[in-house]
N, C-alpha and C positions, 0 to 999 in steps of 0.2 A: 604639487601642493606647496612645496617649499618656496617656489618662485611666487606663487599666488599670495601666500601669507606674507612674504617679505614686501611685496608691492602694496598690500593692504596696510601694513604697518607704516610704510612710507607715506601713503596718502593720508592716513590718520594723523601723522606727525606734521605734515606740511600744511594741513588745513585745520588748525586747532580752534574750532569754534568755541567762543566763550559761553554762549548760551547752551545750557545743558540739553534742553529739548531739541534744539537744532542740531547739536552734535550727535545725539542719539539717532535722529532721523537720517543724518548723513551716513553714520556707520551702518545702519540697517540697509540703506540703499546700496552700499558697497557690497553687502553680504548677499544680495539677490543673485540667484543662479544665472549664469550666462551673461552677466553684466561685464565682468572683466576678463573672464577666461571662457573661451568657447570650446576648449578641448583640443586635442591634437588634430592637425591637418595633414593628411597623407597625400602625396603626389607621386604617381607612378610614371616614370619616364621610360620609354622603350630603349632597349640597349642599342648601342652603336653596332653596325654591321661589322663582322670580323673578316679578316683576310688571312694571309699567310703568317707564319711565325718567323722569327729571325733564323731559326734552324733551317726552315724551308727555303728562305732567301739565300742562305749559304749554299744549300744543295743545288740550287738553280743558278749559282754563279753570280748572283747579284751582289751579295755581301761577302766580305772577307772572312775566311775561316778563323781569323784571329779573334772573332767575337766569342769564341769558346772560352777565352781567357777572362771575359767580362761577365760570364754567366753568373747571375746572382738574383736574389728576390727582387732587386730593383730593376734589373734588365734580364729577365728569364728568356732563355733561347727557345723553349718549347711553347710558351704561351702565345696564342694567336694575337697578332696585332689587330687593331681596328683597320677596317678597309681603307680609310683615308690615310692612315699612317703607312700602310703597305704601298698605296699608290704614290704617295709623296716621296717615299724613300726610293722607289724605283725610278721615278722621274728625275730626281736629283742625281742618283748614282749612275744610271745608265744613260739618261738623256742629257745630263749636264745642264739642267734647266734651272733658271731662277724660279722661285716658287713663293706664293703667298697662300697660307693655309688659314681658312676661316672656319672654325668649328667650335662647338659648345664647350663651356667650362667643364673640366674633368675628363676630356676626351683625348688627352695625351698629345697636346700640341708640341710640347718640348721634344718628344721623340722624333717628330717629323724633320727637325733640323739637326738634332744631336746625333742620331744614328748615322746619317750620311757623313757628318763631320768625323765621327769616330771611325767610320769605314775608311775614310781618306788617311787618317793617322795610322791605322793598322796596316794599310797598304804601304805607307812610307816606312813603317817599322820593318815590314817584311823585306822591303827593297834596300834597307840599310841606310836610308837618307833622313831619318828622323832625328836631326840635331836640334839645338836650341833655335827658337824663332817662332813668331806667331803664325799659326795656320788659320785660326778662326777667332773672330771678334764676336762675343756675345754681348749685345747692347741692351740695356734695360732702362726704363724710365725712372726707376727708383732703386736705391741701395738695397732695400728690403728684398726685392725680387732677385737681385744678384746674390744676396746671402742665401736665399732658398735654393738657388741653382747650384751654388758651390757645395751645399750640403749633399745634394743629389750626386754631384760629380765625385764627391769624397767616397760615396758608397759604390759607385760604378767602377771607379778606378783604383779601389783599395788593393786589388790583386794584380795591377798592371802599372808598376812604377815608371815605365818608360814613357808614358804619356803624362805631360806636366800641365798644370792649370794654376791660375792665379786670379785673385779678385783684387782689382786696383780701383779703389774708391777713395773718398775723402777720409774714410775710417782706417785706411791701410797705413800702418806705421812705417817710418823710414828705415829703422834698423831691425836686425833679426831679433835681438833680445827684447825690444819693446813689442815687436810683432808677436813673439811667442807668448808673452804675458797677456797681450790683448786677445790672442786666439783662445786661450783657456778661460779667460773671463767672459768672452762673447759666446763661446761654444762649450759650456761645461759638459764634461763627460765624453766629448769627441776625441778621437785619436788623430794626432797630427801626422799626416803621411809625408813621406820623403818627396813625393812628386807634387805636393801642394806648396807653391811659393807664396809666402805670407807677408813678405816685406818688400818695399819699393826697391831696396838695394838688391835683393835676390832677383827680382824680375828685370831690373836693368842689366844685371850681369849676364843672365841667361833667360831671355824672354820666354814665357811659357807657351806651349802649343795652343792652349785655350786661354784667352784673356777675357775676363768678365769685368765689365765696367758700366757706368752710367753715361748718358750723353753729356751731362755736365762735366764729368771728369775727362771724357774724351777731348773736349775743347781744350782743357789745360794740357793734356798729354801732347797734343799737336803743337802747342805753343812753347813748352818748356824745353830748353836745350838739354837738360838732364835726361829727358825721356826720348831723345832722338833715336836711341838704339832700337826702339820698337818700329820705327818707320824708315830709317836710313841705314845704309851700310850692309855688310854681308849677312847679318842675322835677320834682315828685313826683306829678304827676297823670296819668302815662302808663303806669303799671304794667299789664302784661297777662298775663305768664307767670311761673309758678314751676315749675322743673324740678328734680327730685331724682334724681340718679344713685345706683346701688347702694342702692336703697330697702330691700332686705332687712336692712340693718344697723340699721334703726330699729325694733327690736322691744323688748319688755319695757320696762324703766325708761327706756332711751334713747329708745324710741318715744314714750313719754308726754311726755318732755322736748321732743322735736322737735315733736310735735303742738301743745304749748302755745306753742312758739316761733313756729310758723307762724300760729297764731291771733293772737298779738300783732302779727306782721307785717301780717296782713290788716286788723287793727284800725287800724293806722297808715296804710296806703296806700289802703284802699278802704272804711274804716269798717265792716268785717266784712260788707259787702253780698254775699250769695251770688251766684255767677255772674259777678262782675266779673273774676275772674282765671281763667285757664286753667291747671289743675294737671296736671302731667305727671310720671310716675315710670317708672324702668326698673330691671330686675333680671335677673340670669341664673339665680337660684335660687328665685324665688317660685313655688310650685305645681308640680305634676307632671302636669298635664293638665286636660282640660275639667272633670273632676269637682271640681277645686279652684278654678275660676273664682269662685264665690260668695264664698269665703273671701278670695281675693286682692282682689276688689272691696271687700269689707267692710274689709279692712286699709287700702286706699287712702282709703276714705271717712272712716275714723276718724283717719287720719294728717293729712289735709288739712282735715278738717271741711267737705268739699264733696261733692256727689253724684257717684258714678262709675257 
């Protein structure tokens, strides 16, 4: 009723008929039932099929036991994953496969690439090789999406400070002091973790294991000498994953541009050697069923320049 009444007041205000009779007729017409408001519309969506939980994947030797340190409401060990999450995780972890995941909004696309990446980092931690240096690049078309993801990482990694992450976009401040002020202004009520690198200076000195950025900023990073530490030298020898969220936006001219950008990145970090990087992409709108799988695979292959 509040929404309906507010909209009625708006319509009465924006169309102020001078003729009294005409104004009264207009107001009466607006008050007719079922003219503006039809009532609530309910849509029932069938649930996604479930698979194994993270705990079960640990028991079966697919995931690292270190996930017990990450157990939280954001990433619960016992809750069953969706079947497509289960299958994607196993294909990446055991099969070392490049993967594109096309599934509906709200079906946990992020976990299909984040869990395999975290599994790799936990394995490195266990082996004692988890020093500074980028392991995974999480690439987003917009800063807002990167901001949402960094909030999730903040909750997942709150109890595991050995895995570092950082968001490097046009909003990222140069110095620690400015970055700290910007952090509390942008994320009021959030706790700044020791493993979240918030300034460009921090990330250049000790590149985070998980780097979140936009494709526009990645272009600058590849060009600026100040950011060479991400791609050249001893700290740049650990690259393992490239993950693209919302991959469907990279079509047409923008797709060609991003494909070239990814090839330049691969040239810097792995000398363009095929198979050195695990390439992952997600989308809610690519394809309409099994008949479109070949085209979706071809799209990913051309985008990354890697076999899918």
